[in-house]
N, C-alpha and C positions, 0 to 999 in steps of 0.2 A: 134212567139215570146213567148216561154213559160215563165211563171213567177210563178212557184209553190214553195212555201216555203219548204225548206228541213231541216231547223233547227229552233227549237222553244224553248222558255223558258219564264216563267212567272215572272214578277217582280213588276208591278204596274198597277193600274186601270187607264183607259183612262180619259182624260179631256172630258167633255161632248160636246165640240164644236171643239176642235183641231183635233180630229180624230186620236189619237194614243193610244197605250196601251203598256204594258211592255212585248211585244213579238217581236222577231227579225227574219225576213225572210232572207234567203240567196238565191239569184237568180243565176242560172247557164245557160250555153249555150249562146245564142245570147245576153242575158241580164247580162252577167258577169260584175263584177266590181262595184257592189254596195258598197259604202264606208264602211270600216270596223267599223267606228264610228257610224253607223246607229243603235243605241241601242234599237230600239223598232219595234215591228211588226206593220205593218200598220193595221188600224182597219178593212179595207176591208178583209184582210186575216183572222183575228179573227172571224168576224161576219159571213162570208160566206165560209171560207175555209173548205175543207173536210179532211185535214190531222188529224192524231191522236191528235197532240198538240192543234190544233184549236178547235176540238170537246171537248177535255178534258177541255180546258180553258173556253169554253162556259158553260159547266156543272158546273164548280167550281164557276163561276161568277153569275149563275142564281139566287141564293138566294138574292144577292145584287140587281139584277134587280127587284125581287118581292118587295123589300123594296122601291126601287125608284118609282115603279108604284103606290104603296100604298100612298107614300108621295105626288106624283103628283095629284092623284085623290082627296086627301084631300084638296090640294090647290085649285083645280078646283071647289070643292064643296062649298068653301067659296063664290065664285062668283055666282054659280048656285042657291044657297040658299039666295042670296041677302045680306049676311053678309058683303061682300065687293062689291063695285060697280065700274065698269070701268068709266073712265072720257072721255068726248067727247068735247075737246076744238076746234076741227075742223071737218068739214065734206065736202065732203066724204073722208073716209079713206079706201083704198083698200090694202089688204095684200096679197102678194105672199109668201107663206110659205111652210113648209113641216113638217113631223113628224119625219124624220130621221136626224141624224147628218152628214152633209156634203155629197156632191157629187150627189145631185138629179137634178141639173140643175136649181136651184132656181134663181140665179142671172141672167143668160141669159134669163130665162123666165120673170123676172122682166123688163129687157130691152125691150124684145119683147112686153110685155103688155104696157109699156110706149109708144112704137111706135103706137100700136093700139089705145090707148087713144087719142094720138095726131091726128091720122087719123080721129077720131070721133069729132075733134074740141075742145078737152079738153086741158086745161093747166095742166101740171104735175110737181110736185116736188117729188123727191125721198128721202126716209129716209132709211138709212142703219146703222148697228150697229158700223162699224169701228172696228170690232173684233180684239183684240190684240194690239191696238194702243192707244196712249194717248188720241186721240179724242173720244174714246169709253166711257170715264168716265162720260160724261154728254150728251149734244147734242148741236151742233152749226152749223150754216150755213157755208158751205165750201166756201172759196174764189174762184173767177174765176181763170181759168188756171189749169195747171198741178198740181196734188196732189202727195205728196210723201207717199208711202205706209207705211214707218216707222212712220209717223205722223198721217195718216188718215186711215190706213188699206188697205190691198190689194184689197178688193172688192170695196171699195169707189174709190180708184185710178183707178181701171179698168172701173167702170161705168163712171167716168169723162173722161177717155181716149176714150171710145166708144161713149158717148153722151155728149160732152163738153158743149152743150147749155142748158142742163137741170139743174135747181137748185138742189142742193144736201145737205141734212141735215144729219150730221153724229153724232152718239152717241147712246148708248143703252137705254137712258132715253127717251122712245118713246112718253110719254105724253108731255115732254118738246119739243120734235121735232114737235109734232102736234101744240103746242102753237106757235112755231116759224113760222110754215107754215101758221097758221091762221093770224099771224101778217104781214108777209112779202108777202104771196101769197094767199090772202083770197079766190080767185076764183078758185084755183087749186085743182086737185085731189092729195091728199097725198098718194103716192104709196110706200108701205113698202116692202123693200127687206128683207125677213125673219120677224120674230116677231109674228108668229102664236101663240106661247106660251107666248107672253107678254100680260097677261090678264088685267093689269091696264089701257090699252088704248082700247077704244071701236072701233072695226072695223065694217064698214058698209057693207063690202063685203070681203070675204076671199076665196082665190084661193089656193088650196093645191096641191103641186107637189108630187105625190106618187113615191118614188124612187124604183129602182130595188131590187131584193133579196127576199128570202123567210123567212129569220129570222125575226120574229116579236117580239122578246124580247126587253124589254126596256134596256137602258144603265145600266151596262156596258157590259152585255153578248150579247146585240144586239144593233142595231143602233137607236132605237126609243126613242125620247125625251119624249114622253108620250104614253100611250097605243094605239095600232093600232085602237081599236074600236072608239077612239075619232075622227077619220076622219070624222064622221058625223057632227062635229061642223062646218065644212067648207061649204060654199055655192056651191063650185064646186071642184071636185077632178079630177086632170089630171094625167094620167098614163104616165110614161116614156116609150119610146119604142113604141111597136105596140098598147098597150092599149086594151081596150075592144071594140068589134065591135059596132059601132054606137056611141061611146063615144069620148071625147076629148083626145088627146095624144100630147106628146112632141116629136118633130121630128127635125132632123138636116135640116136646110135650106140651109146652105153653109159651106164648109170647104176649107180653103186655107192656104198658108204659106206666111208670109211677113217678111221683115227685120225690124230692129229697126227704119228705116226711114218711114216704111209703104209701101215700094215698094214690089210688088208681086215677089215671088221667086218660080221657078220651081224646086222642090226638088226631088232627086233620089239618089239611091245607099246607101252608108253607112253613118250613122249618130250617134250622141250621144244624150242621152235624160236626162233631168234634170226636176224633177217635185216635187211639194209639194201640192198635191190636195187630195180631199176626196176619189176619186175612180181612182187611177192610172191605174188599170188594163184595164179599158175602154179606157183610153188615149193611152196606149201601144198597145192595140188591133187595134185602129183606124190607128195607124202608120203602123202596120203589114199589114192591108188591103191595104195600099198604096204601098206595096212591098218595104218598107224601112227596112234596116238592121241596127239594133242597136248594135254598138260595145261596148258601155258603157251606162249603165242605172243607174241613181242615184235617188232613190225614198225616199223622206223625208216626215215627218208628215204634214198633212194639216195645212196651215197657218204658216209653218215654216218661219222665217224671211229671210232665205237664206243669212245670214250675216256672217257666219263663215269664218274666214280668209283663211282656206284651202279648201273651198267649191269646187273650180275649179281645185284643184290638181288632176292630172291624166287624165284630159280631153285633148284631142289632139287639137292643135291650127288649124290644117288643116281640121278638120271635123266640119260640122255644129252641133251646140248644139240646139236641138229642145226643146222648152219650151212652156207652155201655156201662154195665155195673162195675166192671174192673176199672174203667177209667174214672168213674165217679169216686172210687175209693181214694184217688189222688186229688181230684178236683175239690172235694168237699172240705179240704184243709186250707184252701186258698182264701185269703181275706176278702177277695173281690167277687166271689161267686154270688153273694147276696143281691147284687145288682142285675142279675140275669135270670132268665126263666129256664132252669135246667130240668130236663126230662130224662129219666133213666129207662133205657130199653132192657127189659128183663126177658131172658130166654132160658127156660129150663129144658133140659134134654133127658132122655131116658134110653136105656138099651133095650131094644126090642128083638124078639118077642119077650116081654117083661117076665112072664111066668117061666119061660124056658131058661132065661138068664138066672132067675132066682133059683131054679132047681139045679142048674149047672154049678152055681156058686156054692150052694149048700152041700152038694155032693163032694166037691173038691175040698172044701174046708173040713168036712167030717173026716177026711183022710189025713189031716195034718194035726198031730198032737200039739196042745198048747205049750207044753214044756218038753224039753229033751229028757229022754230016759236016763 
């Protein structure tokens, strides 16, 4: 399933979290049919593409990346020098974060870490930013039951869908989230989905998911939110994929397809694909490995609300439309989804070696008191 960009043009710099830039790829062959109104090249193509347009764009944007890196290091220096001090309204706080923008497997790793913590007998409350939603403006405890992505964010809605029993605090004000956790769940581990770059809150344990790719430039010419060398700030760095021999790595634990009701589906033959995620190439490749043939592929920017009225125009009603779990959180609220055959690609991951990670996490947590003396 080839997905090489063949047409490129520069118009605007990407948003640091949304995962898009002002460049537009056109896909041909089995992935024909990308909507004509997709007016931006996906960040994955800009940052890692080998086409002339991608390489030229990276070169043009590199000075902006230098300025970004200098600004970030200056901000970090305020905390390292003690001019600004992080707050610690709750303990322990465990952060599962990354250095890159989008697509490293951070949220699935957070869900897996929550499972390991509960296996260790710990109570867990999850904090996520609710990126792009009204709930992101501050921080609040999400109510029980299903969450609408438009109100709470796609990642918050997905975490609730996958682990409905876990308390979930949504909002980018992480200090406030920690205060809520301390008040409502004082004996719990506050597990942060993302937030490694949120310096105002003290983390007692930081786990860093190192994403794939060789481009180590900062935004916008590369995917890094802060310089790559800052990975040493983390207590543990976990590589995506095979990783370093003897080290921890992120690995797929299970892959399956389910319908909107949750029933398992045996998928084969021709499909359509719709996705708005950080690294669509990896998703498309996983479908190709399952010998599925994509007649239409629509790739939109990461965190796109998938709310456009003509979003489903051109999709065949008789073919399954394969989407990720995160994207289904937004699509399920549309009034027109009932007329199509949606199939959700479920992908669970775990940190391997699992027993070694469990032992490491238990040992480190045992050294952190739940309350300050």
